[in-house]
Structures are given as structure tokens and as C-alpha cells.
C-alpha positions in Angstrom: -64.8 2.9 -15.0 -62.7 1.6 -17.7 -60.6 -1.5 -18.3 -57.3 -1.9 -19.9 -56.2 -5.3 -21.5 -52.7 -5.6 -20.2 -52.7 -3.5 -16.5 -56.4 -4.2 -14.9 -57.4 -1.0 -13.6 -60.8 0.8 -13.2 -60.8 4.7 -13.1 -63.1 5.9 -10.3 -64.1 9.3 -8.5 -63.5 9.2 -4.3 -65.6 11.4 -2.1 -63.7 14.3 -3.2 -64.4 13.9 -6.7 -60.8 13.4 -8.5 -60.0 10.3 -10.5 -58.2 7.8 -8.9 -56.5 4.5 -10.2 -57.1 0.9 -8.7 -54.3 -0.8 -10.0 -53.4 -4.3 -10.2 -51.4 -5.7 -7.8 -47.2 -5.3 -8.1 -44.9 -7.9 -9.4 -42.0 -6.9 -7.4 -39.3 -8.6 -9.3 -40.1 -7.2 -12.7 -40.2 -3.7 -14.0 -43.0 -3.6 -16.5 -43.6 -1.2 -19.2 -45.8 1.4 -19.1 -47.6 0.9 -22.6 -48.2 -2.6 -23.4 -46.9 -3.7 -27.3 -47.3 -6.7 -28.3 -43.5 -7.7 -28.3 -42.6 -9.6 -24.7 -40.4 -8.2 -22.2 -37.0 -9.7 -23.0 -35.5 -12.0 -19.9 -33.1 -9.3 -19.0 -35.6 -7.3 -17.7 -35.3 -9.5 -14.5 -32.1 -8.7 -14.5 -31.9 -5.3 -13.2 -32.5 -4.0 -9.4 -35.3 -2.4 -8.7 -35.3 1.6 -8.1 -31.5 0.6 -8.5 -31.1 5.0 -9.7 -33.1 6.5 -7.1 -31.3 4.3 -4.2 -27.9 5.2 -5.1 -29.0 8.7 -6.6 -29.5 9.2 -2.7 -25.9 7.5 -1.3 -22.4 9.4 -1.5 -20.6 5.8 -2.9 -20.9 2.6 -2.7 -19.1 2.5 1.0 -22.2 4.0 2.0 -23.9 0.7 1.9 -21.3 -3.0 0.5 -24.5 -4.7 0.6 -25.9 -2.5 -2.4 -24.5 -3.9 -5.7 -27.3 -3.0 -8.2 -27.5 -4.2 -11.8 -27.8 -1.9 -13.9 -28.6 -1.2 -18.1 -25.8 1.3 -20.2 -28.6 3.1 -22.6 -26.2 5.4 -23.9 -22.7 5.8 -24.5 -20.3 8.2 -25.5 -16.6 9.5 -25.7 -16.1 12.8 -24.3 -13.7 14.9 -26.9 -10.2 15.3 -24.7 -7.4 17.3 -25.8 -4.5 14.9 -24.6 -4.9 12.8 -21.5 -7.1 9.3 -20.7 -10.1 9.0 -22.2 -13.3 10.3 -20.8 -16.5 8.0 -21.3 -20.0 9.8 -21.3 -23.0 6.8 -19.9 -26.2 6.9 -18.5 -27.3 4.2 -15.9 -31.0 2.8 -16.4 -32.9 0.7 -14.0 -36.1 0.3 -16.6 -37.9 2.9 -15.0 -35.1 5.7 -13.9 -31.5 6.5 -15.8 -28.6 8.9 -14.7 -25.9 10.3 -16.2 -22.5 9.1 -15.3 -18.7 8.7 -16.0 -16.5 5.7 -16.1 -13.5 5.6 -14.7 -10.6 5.3 -16.7 -9.2 2.5 -15.2 -12.4 1.0 -17.1 -11.4 2.5 -20.4 -10.3 -1.5 -21.7 -13.5 -2.5 -21.0 -15.0 -0.1 -23.8 -11.7 -1.0 -26.1 -12.7 -4.7 -25.8 -16.4 -4.0 -26.6 -17.3 -5.7 -23.4 -19.2 -2.4 -22.3 -21.6 -0.8 -25.2 -24.9 0.5 -25.4 -27.5 -1.7 -23.6 -24.8 -3.8 -22.2 -26.1 -5.1 -18.6 -23.7 -4.4 -15.7 -22.8 -5.0 -12.0 -21.9 -2.0 -10.4 -19.3 -3.0 -7.4 -17.8 0.1 -7.2 -19.2 3.8 -7.6 -19.4 7.5 -6.2 -21.7 10.3 -6.5 -20.7 13.9 -7.6 -22.4 16.7 -7.5 -21.6 19.5 -9.8 -21.2 23.3 -9.7 -24.8 23.2 -10.9 -26.1 20.9 -8.8 -26.7 18.0 -11.1 -25.5 14.7 -9.6 -23.4 12.0 -11.9 -22.5 8.7 -10.8 -18.7 7.9 -11.5 -18.3 4.4 -12.3 -15.3 2.6 -10.4 -15.7 -1.0 -10.3 -18.4 -2.7 -12.9 -18.9 -6.2 -14.1 -20.3 -7.0 -17.1 -23.5 -9.2 -17.1 -23.7 -11.9 -19.9 -24.5 -11.1 -23.4 -25.6 -7.6 -24.3 -30.0 -7.8 -25.0 -29.4 -5.6 -28.0 -32.1 -3.3 -26.8 -33.6 -0.6 -24.1 -35.6 -2.3 -21.5 -38.1 -0.2 -20.4 -39.1 3.8 -21.1 -36.6 5.2 -18.3 -37.1 8.9 -17.4 -34.3 11.1 -16.0 -34.3 11.3 -12.1 -32.9 15.1 -12.5 -36.8 15.7 -14.0 -39.0 13.5 -11.9 -37.0 13.4 -8.9 -34.9 10.9 -7.0 -38.3 10.0 -5.4 -39.8 8.3 -8.2 -39.8 4.6 -7.6 -41.6 1.3 -10.1 -45.1 0.6 -9.2 -47.5 -1.8 -10.6 -48.6 -1.9 -14.1 -45.6 -0.1 -14.5 -46.4 3.1 -13.8 -43.9 5.5 -11.3 -45.0 7.4 -7.8 -43.5 9.5 -5.8 -42.3 8.5 -2.1 -42.7 11.8 -1.1 -43.9 15.1 -3.2 -44.5 19.0 -2.8 -46.4 19.9 0.2 -50.3 21.1 -0.7 -50.5 25.0 -1.2 -53.3 25.9 1.5 -52.8 23.7 4.2 -52.4 19.9 5.3 -54.6 17.4 3.1 -54.6 13.6 4.2 -57.0 11.4 3.2 -59.6 9.6 5.1 -60.3 5.7 5.0 -63.0 6.1 2.6 -60.2 7.6 -0.1 -61.4 11.4 0.5 -60.0 14.4 1.8 -60.7 17.8 0.3 -57.9 19.0 -2.0 -57.4 21.6 -0.4 -58.9 20.8 3.0 -57.6 19.3 6.8 -59.2 16.0 7.2 -57.4 13.9 10.1 -58.9 10.5 9.0 -56.6 8.2 7.9 -56.7 5.3 5.4 -57.0 5.7 1.6 -54.7 4.7 -1.0 -53.5 7.4 -3.3 -51.1 7.2 -5.8 -48.3 9.6 -4.5 -48.4 7.5 -1.1 -45.6 5.3 -2.3 -48.6 2.6 -1.2 -49.0 3.7 2.5 -51.9 2.3 4.4 -52.4 6.0 5.2 -50.7 9.3 4.4 -51.2 12.3 2.5 -51.1 12.0 -1.1 -48.5 14.9 -1.2 -46.1 13.8 0.6 -47.0 14.4 4.3 -44.6 13.1 7.3 -45.7 9.7 8.1 -45.8 7.8 11.6 -45.1 4.8 10.3 -41.3 3.3 10.9 -40.3 1.5 8.4 -41.5 4.3 5.6 -37.6 4.1 4.8 -38.9 1.0 2.7 -41.8 1.8 1.0 -40.4 2.4 -2.2 -38.6 -1.4 -1.8 -34.6 -1.8 -1.9 -32.6 -0.9 1.0 -32.1 2.8 2.6 -28.1 3.4 2.2 -25.9 3.9 5.1 -24.9 7.1 5.8 -21.5 7.5 7.7 -21.2 10.6 9.6 -18.4 11.9 11.7 -18.2 12.7 15.7 -19.8 16.1 14.5 -22.3 14.9 12.4 -19.9 15.4 9.2 -20.6 12.8 6.2 -17.8 10.6 5.4 -16.2 9.3 2.0 -14.1 6.2 2.2 -11.2 6.3 0.9 -11.9 3.7 -1.9 -14.5 5.9 -3.2 -11.8 8.7 -3.7 -11.8 10.1 -7.2 -10.2 12.5 -9.5 -14.0 14.0 -10.1 -14.6 15.3 -6.8 -12.9 17.4 -4.1 -15.4 17.9 -1.5 -14.7 14.9 0.6 -13.7 14.4 4.5 -12.5 11.4 5.6 -11.9 9.6 9.3 -8.8 7.8 8.9 -6.2 6.4 11.5 -2.0 7.5 11.0 -0.9 4.2 10.8 3.0 5.7 10.0 4.6 9.0 10.0 8.0 9.5 8.4 10.7 11.9 9.7 11.0 15.9 8.2 13.1 15.6 5.0 14.5 18.5 3.2 15.6 19.5 0.0 17.7 22.2 -1.7 17.7 22.3 -5.7 17.4 25.0 -8.4 13.7 25.4 -8.0 14.3 26.2 -4.0 14.4 24.4 -0.7 11.7 23.2 1.4 10.4 20.2 3.8 8.1 17.5 3.7 6.7 14.8 5.5 4.3 11.5 4.7 1.9 9.7 7.2 -0.4 6.6 5.6 -4.1 7.0 6.4 -6.3 3.5 7.0 -10.1 3.9 7.4 -13.0 1.5 8.3 -13.2 0.4 4.9 -9.6 -1.1 5.3 -8.0 0.6 2.4 -5.0 2.8 2.9 -3.9 6.1 1.2 -0.2 7.8 1.5 -0.6 11.7 2.2 2.1 14.1 2.0 3.1 17.7 3.3 4.5 20.8 2.5 6.6 23.2 3.6 3.8 25.6 5.6 1.8 22.5 6.5 5.2 20.5 7.8 5.1 23.3 10.7 1.4 23.5 10.8 0.3 19.3 11.2 3.9 17.8 11.8 3.6 18.0 15.6 -0.4 17.1 15.9 -0.7 14.5 13.9 0.4 11.2 16.1 0.5 7.4 15.3 -2.3 5.3 16.1 -4.8 8.4 16.4 -8.0 8.9 14.3 -8.4 12.4 12.9 -10.8 13.4 10.1 -9.0 14.7 6.9 -10.4 17.4 4.0 -8.7 20.0 1.9 -6.3 17.7 0.4 -5.6 17.5 -3.4 -5.5 14.2 -5.1 -3.4 12.6 -7.6 -2.6 9.3 -9.2 -0.5 7.5 -7.2 3.0 6.1 -8.6 2.7 2.8 -7.5 6.3 2.4 -8.0 6.5 3.9 -4.4 3.6 3.4 -3.2 2.3 0.1 -1.3 -1.0 1.5 -0.5 -4.7 -0.1 -1.6 -6.0 3.5 -3.2 -5.0 4.5 -6.4 -4.3 7.7 -5.4 -1.9 10.3 -3.3 -3.3 13.0 -1.2 -1.1 16.4 -0.8 -1.9 18.6 2.1 -1.1 22.2 2.3 -1.3 24.6 4.8 -5.1 25.5 4.1 -6.1 21.9 4.9 -8.5 21.0 7.7 -7.7 18.2 10.3 -9.5 17.3 13.3 -9.1 14.8 16.3 -12.0 12.1 16.2 -11.1 10.8 19.5 -15.0 10.0 20.1 -15.7 8.1 16.9 -15.3 3.8 17.0 -12.0 2.4 16.6 -10.2 1.8 13.3 -8.5 -0.8 13.5 -5.8 -2.8 11.7 -6.3 -5.1 8.7 -3.5 -7.6 8.6 -2.1 -10.1 5.5 0.4 -12.1 7.5 2.8 -14.3 5.6 5.1 -17.0 8.2 8.5 -16.4 7.5 9.6 -19.9 6.2 7.2 -18.4 3.3 9.9 -15.8 2.8 11.7 -17.5 0.8 9.4 -18.3 -2.2 7.9 -15.1 -2.1 9.2 -12.5 -5.3 12.1 -9.5 -3.5 10.9 -5.8 -3.6 7.2 -7.0 -2.6 5.4 -6.0 0.7 4.2 -8.3 3.3 2.5 -8.7 6.8 4.2 -10.6 9.6 3.7 -11.3 13.0 6.7 -12.3 15.4 8.4 -12.6 18.3 11.5 -9.7 18.5 13.9 -12.5 19.9 17.1 -10.1 18.8 17.9 -6.1 18.8 21.2 -4.6 17.3 23.4 -2.4 18.0 21.9 1.0 16.7 24.0 3.0 14.0 24.1 5.2 11.3 24.9 5.0 7.7 25.5 7.2 4.9 22.7 6.6 1.7 24.5 6.8 -1.4 21.5 8.3 -3.1 21.4 11.7 -1.0 24.6 11.2 0.9 22.8 12.0 4.0 23.0 10.2 7.8 20.3 7.2 8.5 19.8 5.6 11.7 19.3 2.4 11.4 19.1 -1.0 13.6 18.9 -4.5 12.9 16.0 -7.0 14.6 15.9 -10.8 14.3 12.4 -11.8 14.4 11.6 -15.3 14.8 7.4 -17.1 14.1 6.3 -20.7 14.7 6.9 -21.8 11.4 10.4 -22.7 12.4 12.5 -19.7 10.7 13.8 -16.5 11.4 14.5 -13.4 9.0 16.7 -10.3 9.5 14.3 -6.9 9.8 16.0 -3.7 9.6 14.1 -0.1 11.1 14.7 3.1 10.2 14.7 6.3 12.0 13.0 7.4 15.3 11.6 3.1 15.2 15.5 2.4 15.5 16.3 4.9 18.0 13.2 4.2 19.7 13.8 -0.1 19.3 15.8 -1.1 22.0 13.1 0.1 25.0 9.9 -0.8 22.3 11.2 -4.4 21.6 12.5 -5.5 25.0 11.7 -8.6 26.5 11.1 -10.7 23.3 7.3 -9.4 22.6 5.1 -10.1 19.8 5.4 -7.6 17.2 2.7 -6.9 13.8 5.1 -5.8 10.9 2.7 -4.2 8.4 4.0 -3.4 4.7 7.3 -4.6 5.2 9.8 -4.4 2.0 11.3 -8.2 0.8 15.0 -8.1 -0.1 17.1 -10.3 -1.4 20.4 -8.7 -0.1 21.7 -11.7 2.2 19.6 -14.0 1.0 15.7 -12.7 2.5 15.9 -9.2 4.7 12.8 -7.7 5.7 13.3 -3.0 5.7 10.8 -1.3 7.1 7.1 -1.7 8.3 5.1 -0.2 10.7 5.0 -1.9 14.3 2.7 -2.9 16.6 3.6 -4.4 20.2 0.9 -7.2 20.9 -1.6 -6.6 18.8 -4.9 -7.0 20.0 -5.7 -10.0 17.5 -6.1 -13.7 18.4 -3.1 -14.8 17.0 -0.7 -12.6 19.4 -1.6 -15.0 21.7 -1.0 -18.2 20.0 2.5 -16.9 19.3 2.5 -15.9 22.9 2.3 -19.6 24.2 4.0 -21.1 21.7 7.5 -18.9 22.4 6.6 -19.4 26.3 6.3 -23.1 25.7 9.3 -24.2 23.6 9.9 -21.8 20.8 12.6 -19.8 22.5 14.6 -23.2 23.6 14.0 -24.4 19.9 16.8 -24.0 16.7 15.5 -21.7 14.4 16.6 -21.8 10.3 18.0 -18.3 9.8 16.6 -16.8 5.7 19.0 -14.0 6.8 22.2 -16.1 6.8 23.5 -16.7 3.1 24.1 -12.7 2.5 25.9 -9.4 3.2 25.5 -9.4 7.2 28.4 -8.1 9.2 30.1 -11.7 10.3 30.4 -15.0 8.6 27.9 -17.7 8.5 27.1 -20.6 11.0 28.6 -24.1 10.4 25.3 -25.5 8.6 25.3 -22.3 6.0 28.5 -23.0 5.0 29.8 -23.9 1.3 33.0 -24.7 -0.1 35.3 -23.1 -2.2 35.1 -25.0 -4.9 31.3 -23.8 -5.0 31.9 -20.5 -6.3 32.3 -22.2 -9.9 30.5 -25.5 -9.7 27.6 -23.4 -8.7 28.3 -20.4 -11.0 28.0 -18.0 -8.7 28.4 -14.4 -9.6 26.6 -14.5 -13.1 23.5 -13.3 -12.4 22.6 -9.3 -12.1 23.0 -9.2 -8.1 26.2 -10.7 -6.2 26.0 -14.2 -4.5 27.6 -14.3 -1.2 29.2 -17.2 0.8 30.7 -18.1 3.7 33.7 -20.7 3.9 36.6 -21.9 6.0 40.3 -21.4 4.0 43.4 -20.9 4.4 45.6 -18.1 3.0 48.0 -19.4 1.0 49.7 -16.2 -1.2 49.3 -12.6 -0.4 50.1 -10.5 -3.5 52.1 -7.3 -1.9 53.9 -5.8 -4.5 54.3 -2.5 -4.8 51.0 -0.5 -5.6 50.8 2.7 -4.4 53.5 4.9 -3.3 55.9 2.2 -2.7 53.0 -0.6 -0.8 50.0 -2.6 -1.4 47.6 0.8 -0.8 46.1 3.9 -2.3 46.7 7.1 -1.2 42.6 8.3 -0.2 41.9 12.1 0.3 42.1 13.5 3.4 38.9 14.7 4.0 37.3 12.3 6.6 33.4 14.4 6.0 30.9 14.3 2.8 31.4 13.8 0.8 34.7 11.6 0.5 34.9 9.9 3.7 38.7 9.0 3.5 37.5 6.5 0.7 38.1 8.6 -3.2 41.4 8.2 -4.3 43.9 11.5 -3.8 46.5 12.3 -6.1 50.1 13.4 -5.4 50.6 17.1 -7.3 54.2 18.0 -8.2 54.5 20.1 -5.0 54.1 17.0 -2.5 49.9 17.8 -1.9 47.4 15.3 -2.6 44.3 16.6 -4.5 41.0 14.4 -4.7 39.1 15.0 -7.6 35.6 14.0 -5.6 35.5 16.9 -3.6 38.1 19.3 -5.7 40.5 19.6 -2.9 43.9 20.1 -1.9 45.1 18.9 1.2 48.9 18.2 2.3 48.4 14.9 3.3 46.9 11.7 2.7 45.4 8.8 4.5 46.6 5.2 3.0 44.1 2.3 2.1 44.8 -1.6 2.2 44.1 -2.8 -1.1 45.7 -5.9 -2.7 44.4 -9.8 -3.7 45.8 -13.4 -2.6 44.4 -17.0 -2.8 42.4 -19.2 -0.5 42.2 -22.7 -0.7 39.9 -25.6 1.7 40.3 -29.5 1.0 38.2 -28.8 -2.7 39.6 -25.9 -4.3 41.4 -22.7 -4.8 40.1 -19.1 -5.5 41.8 -15.9 -5.6 40.1 -13.3 -3.1 40.1 -9.1 -3.0 41.5 -7.7 0.1 40.2 -4.1 1.2 40.9 -1.9 3.9 38.9 -2.9 6.8 39.5 -6.6 6.2 43.2 -6.3 6.2 43.2 -4.4 9.1 41.7 -7.5 10.8 44.3 -9.8 9.3 47.1 -8.2 9.8 45.8 -7.5 14.0 44.8 -4.2 13.6 47.5 -2.5 11.5 46.9 0.2 9.6 48.2 1.3 5.7 49.3 4.3 7.7 51.2 2.6 10.3 52.7 0.3 8.1 53.9 2.5 5.5 55.9 4.9 8.6 57.8 1.7 9.4 58.5 0.3 6.5 58.9 3.1 4.2 60.1 6.0 6.2 62.0 4.1 8.2 63.3 2.1 5.3 62.7 -1.2 6.7 61.6 -3.1 4.2 61.9 -6.7 6.1 59.1 -5.3 7.9 57.0 -4.8 5.2 57.5 -8.4 4.0 57.2 -9.7 7.4 53.7 -8.4 8.0 52.5 -10.5 4.7 54.2 -13.7 5.7 52.9 -13.5 9.3 49.3 -13.6 7.7 49.5 -16.2 5.2 48.8 -20.0 5.9 46.2 -18.8 8.9 42.9 -20.2 8.6 40.0 -17.8 8.4 36.2 -17.9 8.1 35.5 -15.6 5.4 32.7 -14.1 4.0 32.7 -13.2 0.3 30.5 -11.7 -2.1 30.9 -12.7 -5.7 30.5 -10.9 -8.7 30.5 -10.7 -12.5 33.0 -7.3 -13.7 34.3 -5.7 -16.6 38.2 -5.9 -17.0 38.8 -3.9 -19.8 37.0 -5.8 -22.4 36.9 -9.4 -20.7 33.9 -10.1 -18.3 35.8 -11.9 -14.9 34.1 -13.1 -11.9 35.4 -11.5 -8.6 35.5 -12.6 -5.3 35.4 -10.2 -2.7 36.3 -10.7 0.9 33.2 -8.9 3.0 34.4 -10.3 6.4 36.9 -12.2 8.0 37.3 -14.0 11.5 39.8 -16.3 12.6 39.0 -20.2 13.8 38.0 -20.4 17.0 39.0 -24.5 17.3 36.4 -25.3 20.5 33.7 -23.3 19.6 34.0 -25.4 16.0 34.5 -28.6 17.3 30.9 -28.1 19.5 29.5 -27.1 16.3 31.2 -30.1 14.3 29.8 -32.3 17.5 26.4 -30.9 17.7 25.7 -31.5 13.8 27.0 -35.0 14.1 24.3 -35.8 16.9 21.5 -33.9 15.4 22.0 -36.4 12.5 
């Protein structure tokens, strides 16, 4: 027997003639150095997580076991030479006993640049993924870390490379290491007996013994024979990693664990949103694409795009609300200006990708971060919000032509309300718009995921994935509110002060003087207001071919749509610079100005074709041209304008700053106008007085 001053231990021979150590009790919270010296162990040793390296080495990603948040030390930091692109930093991580190679994700580069992460820094690892290289070597990619306190200035312990000693090596008493399992004996199945016996090559079925290779089990094979102990997974300390798999046993990578360093992944996710198929044609060729949003059980979502052959293969297969497994996609860094998903990556799938329905797996539920409608007033435009609301009105389905692409788009406007006392206009597009009347019949409660907040027309929402009557507690609460008194209460509209078709109700109107007093039109975006006023003057001087109109292209299709100016040629035809076509005729469209007044002020307004036709009781510019110019009835032309003068209307106007020559002017354009309904107006006034 020999005595050691640092760690009390004796060396004796067992019944088989082998030397063994009887070690002192193991302290579970401290990694002991293997050789005692006069130095005192640094207090930071206490903060390193025992067996952290072996545990994370056996995991796929931090999402496998969210409760595992190890504390490790950076014992080496080196910049990888890379021509162009972001910097890459190689690290070696240690738990005081073992170390493993790793890399920092690029989002952690600022921590290196600011010297927060240096050699010997202590890190709390909150997000990581293990990437297996082609050689079989495993590398730990750090995705999210927190720097702990002050750098201790020295390496803690004497860690060994886990690639060399094996992933099952853990800390032991006295600062040494042992294996939880090792190579099987070359000549038979060997087990120790209760007395520590058991021949090296023999076969002894008696249990017991205390073996340095057995992980401290009360009985077992010194070379790692399988134990009957159900708690053997905990023998080395720490918790065993949780491994998620698909229904057919495939290991699953959480969306939060995707990274550019690994392309061998399988994700299991639900399709929460699916776009229509879009086509493109340019100098490089033509093709089609569609995109989906995938959500997994970790609460992360990611945008995925399918091109060309992949559209034909997968578009009809993928359905919103169903769960699939996905593999074989290509990652790229997301452009967050056009991507509102949590993942920092986007995935591109091609015809060789693997996608399978996973109907037997656990259900994946949507995660919502609901915002009350009344709070939208205080939020920044262009942000994305989740709302839970009652759809109290479904508008007519209509089509518009996109200014960007020139293609027709289907839309529908909804009015949604919640128990905050406010409602807002929400626009849906494409298939969602076409199905809106049936989907939202009878005022259902609907959760809209990631609707885009706009400030066109006050506050408005656009898009978002709708889920009718979602299975969440808030749904029942909102249903009860709506059924008791919500459907009878008067709500405040956040969308009434903007660019909708009709003028605002009485309580939202302003006076004409507000245009100047509130400095409307001086911002980058137009301002909107509604007011009741009388037309006091209409400027009917000749602007086109002897009338207050202009000659527009006769092409009613794209790209002109009877809107762009056509110039009469010497041969009497009309040429359009927009479509580069010449037609024998044209379409005349009204354009003129005038003044309106109420009891507070007077203002100039601009009137365009649709609004002028309303003003003239449906009279078109072509009709007025035929009767007044072609037939020579100048009095008819003048009387048309005079009849409209000194009539009272409710106007909705857009106020915007424009450049006229070198001068800046505030222009007020009429977006819509309706004649005053005096009976309705009186009732609204009476109601307003009684409510005060």
C-alpha cells in the first residue's frame, strides 16, 4: 500500500492478482487536478459543469435537452484564415476534464472583437449544435453563449481530447478519469465478484467489486459489460440527452439548431402558411416557385422556397396544418427585410429533397404573441403582429393590378374587432381572399398569425395566416364577450382616417381648416382626412381637346388600362408612349380643380375621373365631349359644371406634398365623395349629442 498526501488512496492486489485503487470519496461539484501541486485551485473551477463535454458530445443540438445549459472554458481561440466573407473563429472548449474542438457562429464575432471572448474565458452555452465532419470528427458549433464574469487568466484542470480518450470518459474521485463503458474483453465475458475477483480472461458470473472502469457501479464488467441497472445512464453524473426522433426513428434536428456547417439534417414541422405558385421570366430564363412557412415543436419557424421541378413535385402534396419531415434542403442566410420568421436562415428545396407526411407524430401547436387591436395605434408600421379577433364584416372580393409586377391580385377586406374596444381593417390576398366569405361566415373568432401592420388609412393589417376558432383558452373568452355584449357595443375604428373607399363617419371627420392648422401633407407619406364642405368653384377652362379632360390610350388592357396619356398625331390617330401603340380613337378622362369651403376655411382640391363622374351624376368625359364639342352645344358644357357648384358633399381627401417646377406645394386630391344624406346626418348628430 502506498499513501498520497493529496488524495488518500491505497493500492492493493485483488484476488486475480491485479493492482487496483481504493479511492477517496468523490466530490460531485469539483473537478480535481490529477496531480497535486502547491497551487490552490481557482474558485472558477466550481462554475464548470462536470461532464459537460461528454454530454454535449453525445447530443445533436441544444434543442435535444433545453434544460442542459453547461458552463465551459475556452482554452484555445484562433482565427481561421478565410479569403472574403465573415470571420471564422475556432475554439477548444473544456469542462476541466475533457475538451472538444468547436467554432463560433458568425453572430458571436462581436464578442471576440470586443474581447469578451478570449482564451480562458468562461462561457454559459445556451445554444449549440454538433456537426459531424466527413472524417467522423465531431465539432461543436456555438450558436448562443453568455460570458461569465472575469476571465480567470489560467486553464482549469488538465483536460484531455475527447476524440482520443472517448466520449464516455468522465471525472472521477481524486481528479482522475474513468470510462462508463469500454472495449469488450478479447477472450470472454468477464465480471468481477463481490470480492473484487474475476480472472482477466475467465468467466465469472458473481457480482460486486469496485472497478475503476465500471463507472462506480456496484457490480459489473471491468471492460464495460452491460448492466441490469436501470439507472446506469446516470452513472457518470449529469442527465442523459433527450433525443427526438420521427415516427420511423429518424433523428430530428430542431429548426433552432440549423446552421451553415451541417447539411445532414431532418426537421419535423407543420406547414403553417403556403403561398400561391408564382411565375417569372427574365433574361436568365423562366420558371415557377412557391414558398411555405414551417413551424416545429421548439416554437421556431423558417421560410422555405421551392423552384421549378420542385413546384410540380411538392405543391399539391403540402397542405397547411399538416406535419411533415423535411430533408435534403439547402440553407442560406435569410434576408430579414423580407422574412419575418424566427430562424436566421431560409431553406431552398429542389426535386431531390425528401418530404414525407408524418401523421402519427405528436401534434405541433402554433405559438401566438397576441396584441390587442387598440394597441396597434402605438406600434411602428411595417411590424408583424398576432391578433385574436372576431371577424364582424367580410367585404366583397375584388382584384387590383400590382404596380410592381403588373399582375392581377385578388383581395378582400375584413373588419375585425376584439374586446379592447377597437376594430381595424385586415386585407387578405389570393386563395385566402377567395375563400373568405365561407371561411369567416357567422362572425367567428380567428387568430391571424404575423399580419403586417400598415399606416395606410390610419392603421390597417395585411395578410397573416388565419386559424378559425383556435383551440386556446382566449378563444372561449372572446366568444363569451362577443355573445354577451360585444356584438352590440360601438367600437372605435383604427382604419377610418385613411385611404378607404368611403368617407369617415361623423365622429372621425375634421374641418377644412385642419389641412393648414395640422400641417397635413408635410411628411414623407400622404395624410388623409374627411370633411363635409360645399363646392364653391370648379375650374372648367379647356385643358384637353376643348374640355377639362385629357386624352388617354384606348388600350383597356395591360399596361395602359385607359389611364396613360395618348397624343393626337398629324393623321388624326392617337399614339401612346406607354405601350408604343397607335389607335384611331382615345378615351377621355376628367381632370380639373376647384375650391371647397366650410364654416372654418376654404381649400383648393384636385378632381379626377372617377370622382368627377360621381359629381356629374354619371356623366363621362366622352359623353360630355360628344354633346358639347361635337354637337357644338357650349351651354351644355358650362351648365354641367354650374349645376355641380354650391352642392354639399362629404369628401375624403389625400393631402400630399408635391414639386411643381422648382416650388413645393401641398396638393389636396379628392379620393371619394358622397352627397350628404341629411336624415342620416341628423341622426348621427343627435346620437353624438346624447352620448356626451
